[in-house]
C-alpha positions as CSV (number, residue, x, y, z in Angstrom):
1,M,-0.1,-0.2,0.1
2,K,1.1,3.3,-0.8
3,S,1.2,6.6,0.7
4,N,-0.1,9.7,-0.7
5,L,3.1,11.0,-0.8
6,E,5.0,7.9,-2.9
7,I,1.7,8.1,-5.2
8,L,2.8,11.9,-6.0
9,N,6.6,10.6,-7.0
10,I,4.9,8.0,-8.7
11,C,3.8,10.4,-11.1
12,D,6.2,14.0,-10.9
13,Q,9.3,12.4,-11.0
14,P,11.5,14.7,-13.0
15,H,14.5,13.6,-15.4
16,P,16.8,12.0,-13.1
17,D,20.6,13.3,-15.4
18,P,19.0,16.7,-16.2
19,A,22.0,17.8,-17.4
20,S,22.9,15.3,-19.9
21,L,18.7,16.9,-21.7
22,Y,19.2,18.8,-25.3
23,R,17.0,21.9,-25.4
24,F,14.1,21.7,-27.9
25,L,14.6,25.5,-29.3
26,I,12.2,27.2,-32.0
27,E,13.6,29.7,-33.5
28,G,12.6,33.5,-32.5
29,Y,11.9,32.1,-29.4
30,E,14.7,31.8,-26.0
31,V,12.6,29.6,-23.8
32,P,13.2,26.0,-23.6
33,F,9.8,24.1,-25.3
34,G,11.3,20.7,-24.1
35,H,14.2,18.2,-23.6
36,I,15.2,15.5,-25.7
37,T,17.6,13.1,-24.5
38,P,21.0,12.3,-25.9
39,D,19.3,8.7,-26.9
40,V,17.0,10.9,-29.2
41,A,19.4,13.8,-30.1
42,K,21.4,10.5,-31.7
43,R,18.8,9.1,-33.8
44,M,16.9,11.8,-35.1
45,P,17.4,11.8,-38.5
46,W,17.4,16.2,-38.3
47,G,17.6,18.2,-41.5
48,E,18.7,21.0,-42.6
49,N,15.8,22.8,-41.3
50,W,17.3,22.3,-37.7
51,L,20.8,23.5,-35.8
52,I,21.9,20.6,-33.8
53,D,24.4,21.6,-31.3
54,H,25.6,19.2,-29.2
55,D,28.6,21.2,-26.9
56,A,25.5,23.4,-26.2
57,R,23.0,20.7,-26.0
58,T,20.4,22.4,-28.2
59,A,18.3,21.5,-30.6
60,K,17.0,24.3,-32.7
61,L,13.9,24.3,-35.0
62,L,14.0,26.7,-37.9
63,G,11.4,28.7,-39.8
64,T,9.5,31.5,-39.7
65,S,6.0,30.5,-39.8
66,L,3.3,28.3,-38.1
67,D,2.9,25.7,-41.3
68,D,6.3,26.1,-41.7
69,R,7.6,25.0,-38.8
70,T,4.6,22.0,-38.7
71,Q,5.6,20.7,-42.1
72,I,9.7,20.7,-41.3
73,M,8.5,18.9,-38.6
74,H,5.6,16.2,-39.9
75,E,8.2,15.8,-42.5
76,M,11.1,14.3,-40.4
77,L,9.0,12.0,-38.3
78,V,7.2,10.3,-41.3
79,S,10.5,9.7,-42.5
80,A,11.8,8.3,-38.1
81,R,8.3,6.6,-38.4
82,E,9.2,4.7,-42.3
83,K,12.4,4.1,-40.6
84,H,11.1,2.5,-37.2
85,T,13.0,4.8,-35.7
86,F,11.3,5.1,-32.3
87,K,8.9,2.1,-31.7
88,L,6.4,5.2,-30.1
89,L,6.2,6.2,-33.5
90,A,4.2,3.2,-33.8
91,G,1.6,4.6,-31.7
92,W,0.8,7.7,-35.1
93,Q,-2.7,8.7,-34.4
94,N,-2.7,11.9,-36.7
95,E,-3.6,13.5,-34.0
96,P,-2.2,17.1,-34.2
97,W,-1.0,18.6,-30.9
98,P,-0.5,21.7,-29.9
99,V,2.7,24.0,-28.4
100,Y,2.0,27.2,-27.6
101,G,4.8,30.4,-27.4
102,P,3.8,33.4,-25.2
103,N,0.8,35.0,-24.9
104,K,-0.5,31.8,-25.7
105,K,-0.3,31.8,-29.2
106,L,0.6,29.1,-31.4
107,V,3.8,28.0,-32.6
108,L,3.6,24.4,-33.5
109,S,1.8,21.6,-34.3
110,I,3.3,18.1,-33.9
111,E,1.7,14.6,-33.8
112,R,0.9,13.2,-30.8
113,A,3.1,9.8,-30.2
114,A,5.9,11.8,-31.3
115,A,5.7,14.2,-28.5
116,P,7.4,12.8,-25.4
117,L,10.3,12.2,-28.2
118,F,11.3,16.5,-27.6
119,G,9.8,16.3,-23.7
120,I,7.1,19.4,-24.9
121,V,4.9,19.9,-22.4
122,A,1.6,17.7,-23.0
123,Y,-2.4,19.6,-22.7
124,G,-5.2,17.4,-21.2
125,V,-8.0,17.9,-19.4
126,Q,-9.8,15.9,-16.5
127,L,-12.9,15.4,-14.8
128,L,-14.2,14.0,-11.8
129,A,-18.3,13.6,-11.7
130,Y,-19.2,12.6,-8.4
131,E,-22.2,12.6,-6.4
132,G,-22.9,13.7,-2.9
133,S,-20.6,15.5,-0.7
134,S,-18.1,15.1,1.4
135,A,-19.9,17.7,3.8
136,S,-22.3,14.6,4.9
137,D,-19.7,12.2,4.7
138,D,-22.0,10.2,1.6
139,L,-20.2,11.5,-1.5
140,K,-19.3,8.9,-4.4
141,I,-16.3,9.0,-7.4
142,W,-17.3,7.6,-10.8
143,I,-14.8,5.6,-12.0
144,A,-13.7,4.5,-15.7
145,R,-12.5,1.1,-16.3
146,R,-9.4,1.7,-19.3
147,A,-10.4,-1.0,-22.4
148,K,-8.2,-3.7,-22.6
149,T,-7.2,-2.7,-25.7
150,K,-6.2,0.5,-24.7
151,R,-2.2,1.0,-25.7
152,T,-1.0,2.4,-22.6
153,F,-1.9,1.0,-18.8
154,P,-4.8,-1.1,-20.4
155,G,-7.7,-2.2,-17.7
156,M,-6.2,0.4,-15.3
157,L,-8.8,2.5,-13.2
158,D,-9.0,6.6,-15.1
159,S,-10.9,9.7,-14.1
160,T,-14.6,10.0,-14.9
161,V,-13.7,11.5,-18.6
162,G,-10.2,12.5,-19.8
163,G,-8.3,13.4,-22.8
164,S,-5.6,15.4,-24.7
165,M,-6.2,18.9,-26.3
166,S,-5.7,19.1,-29.9
167,T,-4.4,21.4,-31.4
168,G,-7.5,24.4,-32.0
169,E,-9.5,23.1,-28.9
170,T,-10.0,25.3,-25.7
171,P,-9.4,23.3,-22.6
172,F,-13.4,23.3,-22.1
173,E,-14.9,22.3,-26.0
174,C,-11.6,19.3,-25.6
175,L,-14.1,18.8,-22.2
176,V,-17.0,18.8,-24.0
177,R,-16.0,16.9,-27.1
178,E,-14.4,14.3,-24.1
179,C,-17.6,13.9,-22.0
180,E,-19.5,12.9,-25.2
181,E,-17.4,10.5,-26.3
182,E,-16.3,8.4,-23.0
183,A,-19.0,9.1,-20.7
184,S,-22.8,10.2,-23.2
185,F,-22.7,13.5,-20.6
186,S,-24.5,16.2,-23.4
187,E,-23.3,19.5,-24.3
188,G,-25.7,20.9,-22.2
189,L,-24.9,19.2,-19.2
190,V,-21.3,19.8,-19.4
191,R,-22.2,23.4,-19.7
192,T,-24.1,23.9,-17.0
193,C,-23.1,21.6,-14.6
194,A,-19.0,21.0,-15.1
195,V,-16.8,23.8,-13.2
196,A,-13.3,24.7,-13.7
197,A,-11.2,24.2,-10.8
198,G,-7.7,25.0,-12.2
199,T,-4.8,23.2,-13.1
200,V,-2.7,19.7,-12.2
201,N,1.0,20.6,-13.6
202,F,4.1,18.0,-12.9
203,V,7.0,15.9,-15.0
204,H,6.6,12.7,-15.5
205,V,9.6,10.1,-17.3
206,T,8.1,7.2,-19.2
207,D,8.5,3.3,-18.3
208,E,7.9,0.4,-20.3
209,R,4.3,1.0,-19.5
210,Y,3.7,3.8,-21.9
211,G,4.1,1.8,-25.0
212,G,7.7,3.2,-26.5
213,E,10.9,4.2,-25.4
214,S,11.5,4.5,-21.6
215,G,13.4,7.4,-19.9
216,L,11.6,10.1,-21.5
217,P,10.8,13.3,-19.6
218,C,6.9,14.6,-20.3
219,P,6.1,17.4,-18.1
220,E,2.3,18.0,-18.3
221,I,-0.9,20.4,-17.7
222,D,-4.1,18.8,-17.1
223,F,-7.3,21.5,-16.4
224,V,-9.4,19.7,-14.3
225,Y,-13.3,20.6,-13.8
226,D,-15.2,19.0,-11.2
227,M,-19.3,17.4,-11.6
228,Q,-21.6,17.2,-8.7
229,L,-25.0,15.2,-11.3
230,P,-27.8,15.8,-11.0
231,E,-30.3,12.7,-9.7
232,G,-30.6,10.2,-12.0
233,V,-28.1,10.7,-14.2
234,I,-24.9,8.5,-15.0
235,P,-22.0,8.4,-17.2
236,V,-22.3,5.8,-20.3
237,P,-19.5,4.5,-21.9
238,N,-19.4,5.4,-25.9
239,D,-16.5,5.1,-28.0
240,G,-14.9,1.7,-27.1
241,E,-11.9,3.6,-24.8
242,V,-14.0,2.9,-21.1
243,E,-15.1,-0.7,-20.2
244,E,-16.6,0.0,-18.0
245,M,-18.1,3.5,-15.1
246,V,-18.0,2.3,-11.4
247,L,-19.3,4.5,-8.4
248,L,-17.1,4.0,-5.7
249,S,-16.9,5.7,-2.1
250,V,-14.2,7.8,-1.1
251,E,-12.4,4.9,1.0
252,E,-12.9,2.5,-2.3
253,V,-10.8,5.5,-4.5
254,K,-8.5,6.0,-1.7
255,S,-7.6,2.2,-1.5
256,A,-7.3,1.4,-5.4
257,L,-5.0,4.3,-5.6
258,A,-2.5,3.2,-2.3
259,M,-2.9,-0.5,-4.5
260,G,-1.5,1.1,-7.4
261,K,-4.7,0.8,-9.7
262,F,-4.9,4.2,-11.4
263,P,-2.2,5.3,-13.7
264,P,0.3,7.4,-11.9
265,A,-1.4,10.9,-13.4
266,N,-4.3,10.0,-12.2
267,G,-3.2,10.1,-8.7
268,Y,-2.2,13.7,-9.4
269,V,-5.8,14.3,-10.5
270,I,-7.7,12.6,-7.4
271,L,-5.1,13.7,-4.8
272,D,-6.5,17.2,-6.2
273,F,-10.3,16.4,-5.4
274,F,-9.1,15.4,-1.7
275,V,-7.5,19.1,-1.5
276,R,-10.8,20.8,-2.6
277,H,-12.9,18.7,-1.0
278,G,-11.5,18.4,2.3
279,I,-10.8,14.8,2.4
280,L,-7.6,15.6,2.2
281,T,-6.6,18.1,5.2
282,W,-3.5,19.2,7.4
283,E,-5.2,16.9,10.1
284,N,-5.5,13.7,8.5
285,E,-2.2,13.8,5.9
286,R,1.1,13.5,7.5
287,D,2.6,15.3,4.1
288,Y,-0.5,17.7,3.3
289,V,2.2,20.6,2.9
290,E,3.9,19.1,0.0
291,I,1.3,17.4,-1.4
292,V,-0.3,20.5,-1.4
293,S,2.8,21.7,-3.1
294,R,3.9,20.1,-5.9
295,L,0.0,19.4,-7.3
296,R,0.9,22.4,-9.5
297,R,4.6,22.2,-10.4
298,R,6.3,25.5,-12.4
299,L,7.2,23.6,-15.3
300,D,10.6,25.2,-17.2
301,F,9.4,25.4,-20.1
302,Q,7.2,28.4,-22.4
303,T,3.4,27.5,-21.4
304,A,0.0,28.3,-22.2
């Protein structure tokens, strides 16, 4: 059984050798957009539109427009996929992920499966739908079980709804889409009942459970939402990615979390929910201050 701090540490684990990493730069911007491991830097089929400095440990993407940069990146990644250079690219989804510059400016769009190779910030949404309230001690949370066919963490427990933001989506637009796809929640229900509750920010390092290369640093920002369901409304799986929805008590969720039945990132989301609803407090959690302070890690990258 893992403690809450141990659950946090499993997810939030910066790269063990940060000095070895290459900074992923984009022409015209000084702040790095991600980190690249030496192994990726060695094997990536860089072309003439990249400036690679092995002494300074930088990889700079050239190009003065969003379209140019996106096309250069796409052509290089297609080449890497055709050559089977990286296992991660076997999971190619034709789903563009956004890379943001200052003032939420979109500066690059990259294939989702390739994003961890560059250590760029991933953006997603997470929603926990619940019944009852912590004040009356009858709060229960709807928990999804991931389909056994999922490429990552098959069969494990999950947030009620969760997903990645695609290029061009706002967090709430992404939430509306994911709620319909994963839980059959109508747009009207989501717009009426979903409550924005900030973000959780962390950095994790991939291992074999991620379905590709291990040791890749992956910063992530998840926009979190609460939704107290009206009487008679229940989530129903809709897209094949969710096997079932189960309604669990707080104690059952705590137990499942401690037993490692959730993917690492979901530990962050659930602990944040527990803090927000007064379930986890200074009085009942010995590591309360450290947990709360780390739920929103400051990332050393350009973010939206």
